[in-house]
All heavy atoms as a GROMACS GRO file, in nm:
protein
  549
    1MET      N    1  -1.090   1.433  -2.113
    1MET     CA    2  -1.010   1.324  -2.059
    1MET      C    3  -0.886   1.381  -1.989
    1MET      O    4  -0.860   1.498  -1.995
    1MET     CB    5  -0.965   1.229  -2.170
    1MET     CG    6  -1.072   1.180  -2.260
    1MET     SD    7  -1.133   1.023  -2.201
    1MET     CE    8  -1.269   1.005  -2.310
    2GLY      N    9  -0.808   1.292  -1.931
    2GLY     CA   10  -0.686   1.336  -1.863
    2GLY      C   11  -0.716   1.381  -1.722
    2GLY      O   12  -0.786   1.316  -1.650
    3GLY      N   13  -0.666   1.498  -1.686
    3GLY     CA   14  -0.689   1.549  -1.551
    3GLY      C   15  -0.560   1.549  -1.473
    3GLY      O   16  -0.455   1.512  -1.523
    4SER      N   17  -0.570   1.595  -1.350
    4SER     CA   18  -0.450   1.601  -1.268
    4SER      C   19  -0.406   1.460  -1.228
    4SER      O   20  -0.486   1.372  -1.207
    4SER     CB   21  -0.474   1.687  -1.144
    4SER     OG   22  -0.571   1.626  -1.063
    5LYS      N   23  -0.276   1.445  -1.217
    5LYS     CA   24  -0.219   1.316  -1.179
    5LYS      C   25  -0.205   1.308  -1.028
    5LYS      O   26  -0.185   1.408  -0.961
    5LYS     CB   27  -0.082   1.297  -1.244
    5LYS     CG   28  -0.088   1.287  -1.395
    5LYS     CD   29   0.049   1.269  -1.453
    5LYS     CE   30   0.040   1.261  -1.604
    5LYS     NZ   31   0.172   1.244  -1.664
    6GLN      N   32  -0.217   1.186  -0.978
    6GLN     CA   33  -0.204   1.161  -0.835
    6GLN      C   34  -0.126   1.032  -0.817
    6GLN      O   35  -0.139   0.939  -0.897
    6GLN     CB   36  -0.345   1.147  -0.775
    6GLN     CG   37  -0.350   1.157  -0.626
    6GLN     CD   38  -0.493   1.154  -0.576
    6GLN    OE1   39  -0.574   1.076  -0.623
    6GLN    NE2   40  -0.523   1.239  -0.480
    7LEU      N   41  -0.044   1.023  -0.713
    7LEU     CA   42   0.028   0.901  -0.681
    7LEU      C   43  -0.047   0.830  -0.569
    7LEU      O   44  -0.072   0.887  -0.464
    7LEU     CB   45   0.171   0.931  -0.637
    7LEU     CG   46   0.263   0.984  -0.744
    7LEU    CD1   47   0.401   1.014  -0.685
    7LEU    CD2   48   0.276   0.887  -0.859
    8VAL      N   49  -0.085   0.706  -0.595
    8VAL     CA   50  -0.163   0.627  -0.500
    8VAL      C   51  -0.082   0.504  -0.460
    8VAL      O   52  -0.031   0.432  -0.546
    8VAL     CB   53  -0.298   0.584  -0.560
    8VAL    CG1   54  -0.374   0.495  -0.463
    8VAL    CG2   55  -0.380   0.706  -0.597
    9LEU      N   56  -0.070   0.481  -0.330
    9LEU     CA   57  -0.003   0.362  -0.278
    9LEU      C   58  -0.109   0.264  -0.232
    9LEU      O   59  -0.193   0.297  -0.147
    9LEU     CB   60   0.088   0.400  -0.160
    9LEU     CG   61   0.157   0.285  -0.087
    9LEU    CD1   62   0.251   0.209  -0.180
    9LEU    CD2   63   0.230   0.336   0.035
   10GLY      N   64  -0.108   0.145  -0.288
   10GLY     CA   65  -0.200   0.040  -0.247
   10GLY      C   66  -0.125  -0.068  -0.172
   10GLY      O   67  -0.016  -0.109  -0.212
   11ILE      N   68  -0.180  -0.111  -0.059
   11ILE     CA   69  -0.119  -0.216   0.022
   11ILE      C   70  -0.221  -0.326   0.040
   11ILE      O   71  -0.334  -0.300   0.081
   11ILE     CB   72  -0.074  -0.161   0.159
   11ILE    CG1   73   0.026  -0.047   0.141
   11ILE    CG2   74  -0.014  -0.273   0.245
   11ILE    CD1   75   0.059   0.028   0.268
   12GLU      N   76  -0.182  -0.449   0.008
   12GLU     CA   77  -0.271  -0.565   0.022
   12GLU      C   78  -0.206  -0.661   0.119
   12GLU      O   79  -0.101  -0.717   0.092
   12GLU     CB   80  -0.293  -0.631  -0.114
   12GLU     CG   81  -0.397  -0.742  -0.115
   12GLU     CD   82  -0.342  -0.878  -0.072
   12GLU    OE1   83  -0.227  -0.910  -0.107
   12GLU    OE2   84  -0.415  -0.951  -0.002
   13GLY      N   85  -0.267  -0.676   0.235
   13GLY     CA   86  -0.214  -0.764   0.338
   13GLY      C   87  -0.294  -0.892   0.344
   13GLY      O   88  -0.406  -0.893   0.395
   14GLY      N   89  -0.240  -0.997   0.288
   14GLY     CA   90  -0.306  -1.127   0.292
   14GLY      C   91  -0.273  -1.201   0.420
   14GLY      O   92  -0.214  -1.146   0.513
   15ALA      N   93  -0.310  -1.326   0.422
   15ALA     CA   94  -0.287  -1.406   0.542
   15ALA      C   95  -0.139  -1.437   0.564
   15ALA      O   96  -0.095  -1.454   0.677
   15ALA     CB   97  -0.366  -1.536   0.532
   16THR      N   98  -0.060  -1.441   0.456
   16THR     CA   99   0.081  -1.479   0.471
   16THR      C  100   0.179  -1.378   0.413
   16THR      O  101   0.297  -1.382   0.449
   16THR     CB  102   0.108  -1.616   0.404
   16THR    OG1  103   0.074  -1.607   0.266
   16THR    CG2  104   0.026  -1.725   0.472
   17THR      N  105   0.135  -1.290   0.323
   17THR     CA  106   0.228  -1.191   0.265
   17THR      C  107   0.158  -1.056   0.252
   17THR      O  108   0.036  -1.047   0.249
   17THR     CB  109   0.278  -1.233   0.125
   17THR    OG1  110   0.165  -1.246   0.039
   17THR    CG2  111   0.356  -1.361   0.129
   18THR      N  112   0.238  -0.952   0.244
   18THR     CA  113   0.187  -0.817   0.223
   18THR      C  114   0.259  -0.756   0.103
   18THR      O  115   0.381  -0.745   0.104
   18THR     CB  116   0.209  -0.730   0.348
   18THR    OG1  117   0.138  -0.790   0.457
   18THR    CG2  118   0.158  -0.589   0.327
   19HIS      N  119   0.182  -0.721   0.002
   19HIS     CA  120   0.235  -0.662  -0.120
   19HIS      C  121   0.193  -0.516  -0.128
   19HIS      O  122   0.092  -0.476  -0.072
   19HIS     CB  123   0.182  -0.735  -0.244
   19HIS     CG  124   0.225  -0.876  -0.251
   19HIS    ND1  125   0.344  -0.915  -0.307
   19HIS    CD2  126   0.166  -0.989  -0.209
   19HIS    CE1  127   0.356  -1.047  -0.299
   19HIS    NE2  128   0.248  -1.094  -0.238
   20TRP      N  129   0.271  -0.435  -0.200
   20TRP     CA  130   0.237  -0.296  -0.222
   20TRP      C  131   0.261  -0.258  -0.367
   20TRP      O  132   0.340  -0.321  -0.436
   20TRP     CB  133   0.316  -0.203  -0.128
   20TRP     CG  134   0.465  -0.208  -0.148
   20TRP    CD1  135   0.553  -0.289  -0.083
   20TRP    CD2  136   0.542  -0.132  -0.240
   20TRP    NE1  137   0.680  -0.267  -0.127
   20TRP    CE2  138   0.676  -0.169  -0.225
   20TRP    CE3  139   0.512  -0.034  -0.334
   20TRP    CZ2  140   0.779  -0.113  -0.300
   20TRP    CZ3  141   0.615   0.022  -0.409
   20TRP    CH2  142   0.746  -0.017  -0.390
   21ALA      N  143   0.190  -0.154  -0.412
   21ALA     CA  144   0.210  -0.100  -0.547
   21ALA      C  145   0.188   0.050  -0.543
   21ALA      O  146   0.093   0.098  -0.481
   21ALA     CB  147   0.113  -0.164  -0.645
   22LEU      N  148   0.278   0.124  -0.607
   22LEU     CA  149   0.265   0.268  -0.623
   22LEU      C  150   0.220   0.293  -0.766
   22LEU      O  151   0.286   0.248  -0.861
   22LEU     CB  152   0.398   0.339  -0.596
   22LEU     CG  153   0.393   0.491  -0.607
   22LEU    CD1  154   0.307   0.550  -0.495
   22LEU    CD2  155   0.534   0.549  -0.601
   23CYS      N  156   0.108   0.361  -0.783
   23CYS     CA  157   0.051   0.385  -0.915
   23CYS      C  158   0.029   0.534  -0.937
   23CYS      O  159  -0.002   0.607  -0.844
   23CYS     CB  160  -0.083   0.313  -0.931
   23CYS     SG  161  -0.072   0.136  -0.914
   24GLU      N  162   0.043   0.575  -1.062
   24GLU     CA  163   0.008   0.711  -1.102
   24GLU      C  164  -0.131   0.704  -1.162
   24GLU      O  165  -0.157   0.622  -1.249
   24GLU     CB  166   0.109   0.763  -1.204
   24GLU     CG  167   0.084   0.905  -1.246
   24GLU     CD  168   0.190   0.953  -1.343
   24GLU    OE1  169   0.179   0.918  -1.462
   24GLU    OE2  170   0.283   1.024  -1.300
   25THR      N  171  -0.221   0.790  -1.115
   25THR     CA  172  -0.358   0.785  -1.163
   25THR      C  173  -0.402   0.920  -1.218
   25THR      O  174  -0.354   1.025  -1.175
   25THR     CB  175  -0.456   0.746  -1.050
   25THR    OG1  176  -0.459   0.849  -0.952
   25THR    CG2  177  -0.416   0.616  -0.985
   26THR      N  178  -0.491   0.914  -1.314
   26THR     CA  179  -0.565   1.032  -1.360
   26THR      C  180  -0.712   0.990  -1.360
   26THR      O  181  -0.745   0.880  -1.315
   26THR     CB  182  -0.522   1.074  -1.502
   26THR    OG1  183  -0.556   0.972  -1.595
   26THR    CG2  184  -0.374   1.106  -1.509
   27ALA      N  185  -0.797   1.073  -1.412
   27ALA     CA  186  -0.940   1.041  -1.413
   27ALA      C  187  -0.969   0.915  -1.494
   27ALA      O  188  -1.066   0.845  -1.467
   27ALA     CB  189  -1.020   1.159  -1.469
   28ASP      N  190  -0.883   0.882  -1.591
   28ASP     CA  191  -0.913   0.769  -1.679
   28ASP      C  192  -0.802   0.666  -1.695
   28ASP      O  193  -0.814   0.574  -1.774
   28ASP     CB  194  -0.958   0.819  -1.816
   28ASP     CG  195  -0.860   0.918  -1.878
   28ASP    OD1  196  -0.773   0.968  -1.806
   28ASP    OD2  197  -0.872   0.947  -1.998
   29THR      N  198  -0.692   0.678  -1.619
   29THR     CA  199  -0.585   0.578  -1.629
   29THR      C  200  -0.524   0.548  -1.493
   29THR      O  201  -0.525   0.629  -1.402
   29THR     CB  202  -0.470   0.626  -1.721
   29THR    OG1  203  -0.412   0.742  -1.664
   29THR    CG2  204  -0.517   0.653  -1.862
   30ILE      N  205  -0.471   0.427  -1.483
   30ILE     CA  206  -0.391   0.385  -1.367
   30ILE      C  207  -0.265   0.320  -1.424
   30ILE      O  208  -0.274   0.223  -1.498
   30ILE     CB  209  -0.466   0.285  -1.279
   30ILE    CG1  210  -0.593   0.346  -1.223
   30ILE    CG2  211  -0.375   0.236  -1.165
   30ILE    CD1  212  -0.680   0.249  -1.147
   31VAL      N  213  -0.149   0.375  -1.390
   31VAL     CA  214  -0.022   0.324  -1.441
   31VAL      C  215   0.064   0.279  -1.324
   31VAL      O  216   0.104   0.362  -1.241
   31VAL     CB  217   0.052   0.432  -1.523
   31VAL    CG1  218   0.185   0.379  -1.573
   31VAL    CG2  219  -0.034   0.481  -1.638
   32PRO      N  220   0.093   0.148  -1.312
   32PRO     CA  221   0.183   0.101  -1.205
   32PRO      C  222   0.324   0.156  -1.226
   32PRO      O  223   0.376   0.152  -1.337
   32PRO     CB  224   0.181  -0.050  -1.220
   32PRO     CG  225   0.063  -0.082  -1.307
   32PRO     CD  226   0.040   0.039  -1.393
   33LEU      N  227   0.384   0.209  -1.120
   33LEU     CA  228   0.520   0.262  -1.128
   33LEU      C  229   0.620   0.170  -1.061
   33LEU      O  230   0.727   0.144  -1.116
   33LEU     CB  231   0.526   0.400  -1.061
   33LEU     CG  232   0.436   0.509  -1.121
   33LEU    CD1  233   0.448   0.637  -1.039
   33LEU    CD2  234   0.472   0.534  -1.267
   34ARG      N  235   0.588   0.124  -0.940
   34ARG     CA  236   0.677   0.034  -0.865
   34ARG      C  237   0.590  -0.056  -0.779
   34ARG      O  238   0.479  -0.022  -0.743
   34ARG     CB  239   0.771   0.112  -0.773
   34ARG     CG  240   0.867   0.203  -0.844
   34ARG     CD  241   0.969   0.262  -0.748
   34ARG     NE  242   0.913   0.312  -0.624
   34ARG     CZ  243   0.923   0.437  -0.583
   34ARG    NH1  244   0.988   0.525  -0.654
   34ARG    NH2  245   0.871   0.475  -0.468
   35SER      N  246   0.646  -0.171  -0.742
   35SER     CA  247   0.574  -0.260  -0.653
   35SER      C  248   0.674  -0.346  -0.576
   35SER      O  249   0.791  -0.352  -0.612
   35SER     CB  250   0.476  -0.349  -0.730
   35SER     OG  251   0.546  -0.433  -0.820
   36GLY      N  252   0.626  -0.410  -0.472
   36GLY     CA  253   0.715  -0.494  -0.393
   36GLY      C  254   0.640  -0.569  -0.285
   36GLY      O  255   0.517  -0.567  -0.278
   37GLN      N  256   0.717  -0.633  -0.202
   37GLN     CA  257   0.663  -0.712  -0.090
   37GLN      C  258   0.732  -0.666   0.036
   37GLN      O  259   0.853  -0.643   0.038
   37GLN     CB  260   0.688  -0.860  -0.114
   37GLN     CG  261   0.635  -0.948  -0.004
   37GLN     CD  262   0.654  -1.096  -0.035
   37GLN    OE1  263   0.652  -1.135  -0.150
   37GLN    NE2  264   0.672  -1.176   0.066
   38LEU      N  265   0.656  -0.650   0.143
   38LEU     CA  266   0.715  -0.610   0.270
   38LEU      C  267   0.782  -0.728   0.338
   38LEU      O  268   0.730  -0.839   0.335
   38LEU     CB  269   0.608  -0.554   0.365
   38LEU     CG  270   0.547  -0.421   0.326
   38LEU    CD1  271   0.438  -0.384   0.424
   38LEU    CD2  272   0.652  -0.313   0.320
   39ASP      N  273   0.897  -0.702   0.398
   39ASP     CA  274   0.962  -0.804   0.480
   39ASP      C  275   0.875  -0.831   0.602
   39ASP      O  276   0.798  -0.746   0.645
   39ASP     CB  277   1.100  -0.757   0.526
   39ASP     CG  278   1.198  -0.749   0.410
   39ASP    OD1  279   1.178  -0.819   0.309
   39ASP    OD2  280   1.294  -0.673   0.421
   40GLY      N  281   0.889  -0.946   0.658
   40GLY     CA  282   0.812  -0.978   0.776
   40GLY      C  283   0.683  -1.050   0.743
   40GLY      O  284   0.601  -1.075   0.830
   41ALA      N  285   0.661  -1.081   0.617
   41ALA     CA  286   0.550  -1.162   0.567
   41ALA      C  287   0.413  -1.096   0.577
   41ALA      O  288   0.344  -1.085   0.479
   41ALA     CB  289   0.547  -1.300   0.631
   42ASN      N  290   0.372  -1.051   0.694
   42ASN     CA  291   0.238  -0.993   0.704
   42ASN      C  292   0.233  -0.888   0.814
   42ASN      O  293   0.332  -0.860   0.879
   42ASN     CB  294   0.132  -1.102   0.725
   42ASN     CG  295   0.156  -1.181   0.851
   42ASN    OD1  296   0.205  -1.128   0.949
   42ASN    ND2  297   0.122  -1.307   0.849
   43LEU      N  298   0.114  -0.834   0.836
   43LEU     CA  299   0.099  -0.727   0.934
   43LEU      C  300   0.032  -0.776   1.062
   43LEU      O  301  -0.049  -0.708   1.121
   43LEU     CB  302   0.018  -0.612   0.874
   43LEU     CG  303   0.085  -0.543   0.756
   43LEU    CD1  304  -0.007  -0.436   0.698
   43LEU    CD2  305   0.217  -0.480   0.797
   44ARG      N  306   0.067  -0.895   1.105
   44ARG     CA  307   0.016  -0.944   1.233
   44ARG      C  308   0.058  -0.848   1.343
   44ARG      O  309   0.151  -0.770   1.326
   44ARG     CB  310   0.074  -1.082   1.264
   44ARG     CG  311   0.023  -1.188   1.172
   44ARG     CD  312   0.082  -1.320   1.213
   44ARG     NE  313   0.048  -1.419   1.113
   44ARG     CZ  314   0.103  -1.535   1.101
   44ARG    NH1  315   0.199  -1.571   1.184
   44ARG    NH2  316   0.065  -1.618   1.007
   45LEU      N  317  -0.009  -0.857   1.455
   45LEU     CA  318   0.029  -0.771   1.566
   45LEU      C  319   0.177  -0.793   1.595
   45LEU      O  320   0.222  -0.904   1.616
   45LEU     CB  321  -0.055  -0.802   1.689
   45LEU     CG  322  -0.203  -0.769   1.676
   45LEU    CD1  323  -0.277  -0.811   1.803
   45LEU    CD2  324  -0.224  -0.621   1.650
   46THR      N  325   0.250  -0.686   1.597
   46THR     CA  326   0.395  -0.694   1.614
   46THR      C  327   0.439  -0.570   1.692
   46THR      O  328   0.359  -0.486   1.727
   46THR     CB  329   0.463  -0.705   1.476
   46THR    OG1  330   0.602  -0.725   1.495
   46THR    CG2  331   0.440  -0.583   1.389
   47THR      N  332   0.566  -0.559   1.715
   47THR     CA  333   0.617  -0.446   1.791
   47THR      C  334   0.613  -0.318   1.708
   47THR      O  335   0.613  -0.322   1.585
   47THR     CB  336   0.763  -0.471   1.835
   47THR    OG1  337   0.846  -0.475   1.719
   47THR    CG2  338   0.776  -0.600   1.914
   48ASP      N  339   0.614  -0.204   1.777
   48ASP     CA  340   0.618  -0.076   1.708
   48ASP      C  341   0.743  -0.065   1.622
   48ASP      O  342   0.738  -0.011   1.511
   48ASP     CB  343   0.614   0.040   1.808
   48ASP     CG  344   0.480   0.055   1.876
   48ASP    OD1  345   0.381  -0.007   1.830
   48ASP    OD2  346   0.474   0.128   1.976
   49GLU      N  347   0.854  -0.115   1.672
   49GLU     CA  348   0.980  -0.109   1.597
   49GLU      C  349   0.971  -0.189   1.468
   49GLU      O  350   1.015  -0.143   1.362
   49GLU     CB  351   1.096  -0.159   1.683
   49GLU     CG  352   1.230  -0.150   1.613
   49GLU     CD  353   1.346  -0.199   1.699
   49GLU    OE1  354   1.324  -0.230   1.817
   49GLU    OE2  355   1.457  -0.205   1.645
   50SER      N  356   0.912  -0.307   1.472
   50SER     CA  357   0.898  -0.389   1.352
   50SER      C  358   0.809  -0.320   1.249
   50SER      O  359   0.838  -0.320   1.129
   50SER     CB  360   0.840  -0.526   1.386
   50SER     OG  361   0.930  -0.599   1.465
   51LEU      N  362   0.698  -0.261   1.296
   51LEU     CA  363   0.610  -0.188   1.204
   51LEU      C  364   0.682  -0.068   1.142
   51LEU      O  365   0.671  -0.044   1.022
   51LEU     CB  366   0.484  -0.141   1.277
   51LEU     CG  367   0.380  -0.248   1.304
   51LEU    CD1  368   0.267  -0.190   1.390
   51LEU    CD2  369   0.325  -0.304   1.175
   52HIS      N  370   0.758   0.005   1.222
   52HIS     CA  371   0.833   0.120   1.172
   52HIS      C  372   0.931   0.075   1.062
   52HIS      O  373   0.942   0.140   0.959
   52HIS     CB  374   0.908   0.188   1.286
   52HIS     CG  375   0.991   0.303   1.241
   52HIS    ND1  376   0.938   0.423   1.202
   52HIS    CD2  377   1.126   0.314   1.227
   52HIS    CE1  378   1.035   0.504   1.165
   52HIS    NE2  379   1.150   0.441   1.180
   53ASN      N  380   1.001  -0.035   1.084
   53ASN     CA  381   1.095  -0.086   0.983
   53ASN      C  382   1.024  -0.125   0.854
   53ASN      O  383   1.076  -0.104   0.745
   53ASN     CB  384   1.174  -0.203   1.039
   53ASN     CG  385   1.273  -0.160   1.144
   53ASN    OD1  386   1.319  -0.046   1.145
   53ASN    ND2  387   1.307  -0.249   1.235
   54MET      N  388   0.903  -0.183   0.865
   54MET     CA  389   0.826  -0.218   0.745
   54MET      C  390   0.785  -0.093   0.668
   54MET      O  391   0.800  -0.085   0.548
   54MET     CB  392   0.701  -0.299   0.782
   54MET     CG  393   0.728  -0.445   0.804
   54MET     SD  394   0.574  -0.537   0.813
   54MET     CE  395   0.550  -0.541   0.990
   55TRP      N  396   0.733   0.008   0.740
   55TRP     CA  397   0.685   0.129   0.674
   55TRP      C  398   0.798   0.205   0.607
   55TRP      O  399   0.776   0.273   0.507
   55TRP     CB  400   0.613   0.220   0.773
   55TRP     CG  401   0.491   0.163   0.837
   55TRP    CD1  402   0.455   0.178   0.968
   55TRP    CD2  403   0.388   0.081   0.779
   55TRP    NE1  404   0.338   0.111   0.992
   55TRP    CE2  405   0.295   0.051   0.879
   55TRP    CE3  406   0.367   0.030   0.651
   55TRP    CZ2  407   0.182  -0.027   0.856
   55TRP    CZ3  408   0.255  -0.050   0.628
   55TRP    CH2  409   0.164  -0.075   0.729
   56ARG      N  410   0.920   0.196   0.660
   56ARG     CA  411   1.033   0.266   0.598
   56ARG      C  412   1.062   0.213   0.458
   56ARG      O  413   1.121   0.283   0.377
   56ARG     CB  414   1.159   0.252   0.684
   56ARG     CG  415   1.152   0.331   0.811
   56ARG     CD  416   1.280   0.325   0.893
   56ARG     NE  417   1.355   0.202   0.873
   56ARG     CZ  418   1.486   0.194   0.871
   56ARG    NH1  419   1.558   0.300   0.891
   56ARG    NH2  420   1.546   0.079   0.855
   57CYS      N  421   1.020   0.091   0.426
   57CYS     CA  422   1.045   0.031   0.296
   57CYS      C  423   0.946   0.078   0.189
   57CYS      O  424   0.966   0.053   0.070
   57CYS     CB  425   1.036  -0.122   0.306
   57CYS     SG  426   1.157  -0.193   0.417
   58LEU      N  427   0.840   0.146   0.231
   58LEU     CA  428   0.736   0.189   0.137
   58LEU      C  429   0.770   0.324   0.074
   58LEU      O  430   0.836   0.406   0.137
   58LEU     CB  431   0.601   0.199   0.209
   58LEU     CG  432   0.545   0.068   0.262
   58LEU    CD1  433   0.422   0.096   0.349
   58LEU    CD2  434   0.508  -0.026   0.147
   59PRO      N  435   0.721   0.349  -0.048
   59PRO     CA  436   0.740   0.481  -0.108
   59PRO      C  437   0.670   0.589  -0.025
   59PRO      O  438   0.560   0.566   0.027
   59PRO     CB  439   0.673   0.468  -0.245
   59PRO     CG  440   0.653   0.324  -0.269
   59PRO     CD  441   0.648   0.258  -0.135
   60HIS      N  442   0.731   0.705  -0.011
   60HIS     CA  443   0.674   0.811   0.072
   60HIS      C  444   0.610   0.924  -0.009
   60HIS      O  445   0.555   1.016   0.048
   60HIS     CB  446   0.780   0.870   0.164
   60HIS     CG  447   0.835   0.772   0.263
   60HIS    ND1  448   0.758   0.679   0.327
   60HIS    CD2  449   0.959   0.752   0.307
   60HIS    CE1  450   0.832   0.606   0.408
   60HIS    NE2  451   0.956   0.648   0.397
   61GLU      N  452   0.618   0.917  -0.143
   61GLU     CA  453   0.568   1.028  -0.223
   61GLU      C  454   0.420   1.016  -0.258
   61GLU      O  455   0.366   1.100  -0.329
   61GLU     CB  456   0.652   1.043  -0.351
   61GLU     CG  457   0.648   0.924  -0.444
   61GLU     CD  458   0.756   0.821  -0.418
   61GLU    OE1  459   0.807   0.810  -0.305
   61GLU    OE2  460   0.791   0.750  -0.513
   62ALA      N  461   0.352   0.917  -0.206
   62ALA     CA  462   0.210   0.896  -0.237
   62ALA      C  463   0.125   1.010  -0.180
   62ALA      O  464   0.150   1.060  -0.072
   62ALA     CB  465   0.163   0.763  -0.180
   63SER      N  466   0.022   1.047  -0.256
   63SER     CA  467  -0.072   1.149  -0.208
   63SER      C  468  -0.198   1.085  -0.150
   63SER      O  469  -0.278   1.153  -0.088
   63SER     CB  470  -0.108   1.245  -0.321
   63SER     OG  471  -0.150   1.174  -0.435
   64ALA      N  472  -0.214   0.954  -0.173
   64ALA     CA  473  -0.327   0.879  -0.116
   64ALA      C  474  -0.281   0.736  -0.092
   64ALA      O  475  -0.196   0.684  -0.164
   64ALA     CB  476  -0.446   0.881  -0.210
   65VAL      N  477  -0.339   0.672   0.012
   65VAL     CA  478  -0.301   0.535   0.047
   65VAL      C  479  -0.428   0.455   0.071
   65VAL      O  480  -0.520   0.502   0.138
   65VAL     CB  481  -0.213   0.532   0.175
   65VAL    CG1  482  -0.182   0.389   0.215
   65VAL    CG2  483  -0.086   0.611   0.154
   66GLY      N  484  -0.432   0.333   0.016
   66GLY     CA  485  -0.540   0.241   0.043
   66GLY      C  486  -0.482   0.112   0.098
   66GLY      O  487  -0.383   0.061   0.044
   67ILE      N  488  -0.538   0.063   0.209
   67ILE     CA  489  -0.486  -0.059   0.271
   67ILE      C  490  -0.600  -0.158   0.285
   67ILE      O  491  -0.707  -0.124   0.335
   67ILE     CB  492  -0.426  -0.031   0.410
   67ILE    CG1  493  -0.310   0.070   0.399
   67ILE    CG2  494  -0.378  -0.159   0.476
   67ILE    CD1  495  -0.253   0.112   0.532
   68PHE      N  496  -0.576  -0.279   0.237
   68PHE     CA  497  -0.674  -0.387   0.247
   68PHE      C  498  -0.609  -0.503   0.319
   68PHE      O  499  -0.506  -0.554   0.276
   68PHE     CB  500  -0.720  -0.428   0.106
   68PHE     CG  501  -0.776  -0.312   0.031
   68PHE    CD1  502  -0.695  -0.234  -0.050
   68PHE    CD2  503  -0.908  -0.276   0.044
   68PHE    CE1  504  -0.745  -0.125  -0.120
   68PHE    CE2  505  -0.960  -0.167  -0.024
   68PHE     CZ  506  -0.879  -0.091  -0.106
   69LEU      N  507  -0.665  -0.545   0.431
   69LEU     CA  508  -0.604  -0.648   0.515
   69LEU      C  509  -0.699  -0.764   0.531
   69LEU      O  510  -0.817  -0.746   0.566
   69LEU     CB  511  -0.568  -0.591   0.653
   69LEU     CG  512  -0.472  -0.472   0.652
   69LEU    CD1  513  -0.461  -0.414   0.792
   69LEU    CD2  514  -0.337  -0.513   0.599
   70ALA      N  515  -0.649  -0.886   0.508
   70ALA     CA  516  -0.729  -1.006   0.526
   70ALA      C  517  -0.774  -1.016   0.670
   70ALA      O  518  -0.699  -0.990   0.763
   70ALA     CB  519  -0.648  -1.129   0.487
   71GLY      N  520  -0.898  -1.052   0.690
   71GLY     CA  521  -0.950  -1.075   0.825
   71GLY      C  522  -0.994  -0.950   0.897
   71GLY      O  523  -1.038  -0.956   1.011
   72CYS      N  524  -0.984  -0.834   0.833
   72CYS     CA  525  -1.028  -0.709   0.898
   72CYS      C  526  -1.163  -0.668   0.841
   72CYS      O  527  -1.187  -0.682   0.721
   72CYS     CB  528  -0.928  -0.597   0.874
   72CYS     SG  529  -0.772  -0.622   0.959
   73ALA      N  530  -1.246  -0.616   0.924
   73ALA     CA  531  -1.376  -0.567   0.880
   73ALA      C  532  -1.387  -0.419   0.914
   73ALA      O  533  -1.329  -0.373   1.011
   73ALA     CB  534  -1.488  -0.645   0.949
   74GLY      N  535  -1.459  -0.348   0.834
   74GLY     CA  536  -1.477  -0.206   0.858
   74GLY      C  537  -1.622  -0.170   0.841
   74GLY      O  538  -1.703  -0.249   0.797
   75SER      N  539  -1.655  -0.050   0.879
   75SER     CA  540  -1.791  -0.002   0.860
   75SER      C  541  -1.786   0.136   0.797
   75SER      O  542  -1.691   0.211   0.816
   75SER     CB  543  -1.866   0.002   0.993
   75SER     OG  544  -1.799   0.089   1.082
   76ALA      N  545  -1.889   0.167   0.723
   76ALA     CA  546  -1.894   0.296   0.652
   76ALA      C  547  -1.955   0.402   0.738
   76ALA      O  548  -2.018   0.380   0.834
   76ALA     CB  549  -1.975   0.280   0.525
   0.00000   0.00000   0.00000
C-alpha cells in the first residue's frame, strides 16, 4: 500500500460555475487539500486576458490536471 504522492488539480466547469480542487493522491488514497470557485462563473469563450486572470487563481504546484467541462465532447 501507499506509494509516491502526487498533487492533482481537478477542474469542473458546469453550465454556470467552475469549481476546482487540489488533492494529494497515492495509489490508495485521495485527500482534498484546498478547493474553490473561479471568478467569472464559467469558462465560456472569453478574452485571453480574462482566462489568464482566472488561471492565476488556481494552485500551481499540481503535477497533474484534469478538466471536465459541460457541453464539451472528446475522443480517445
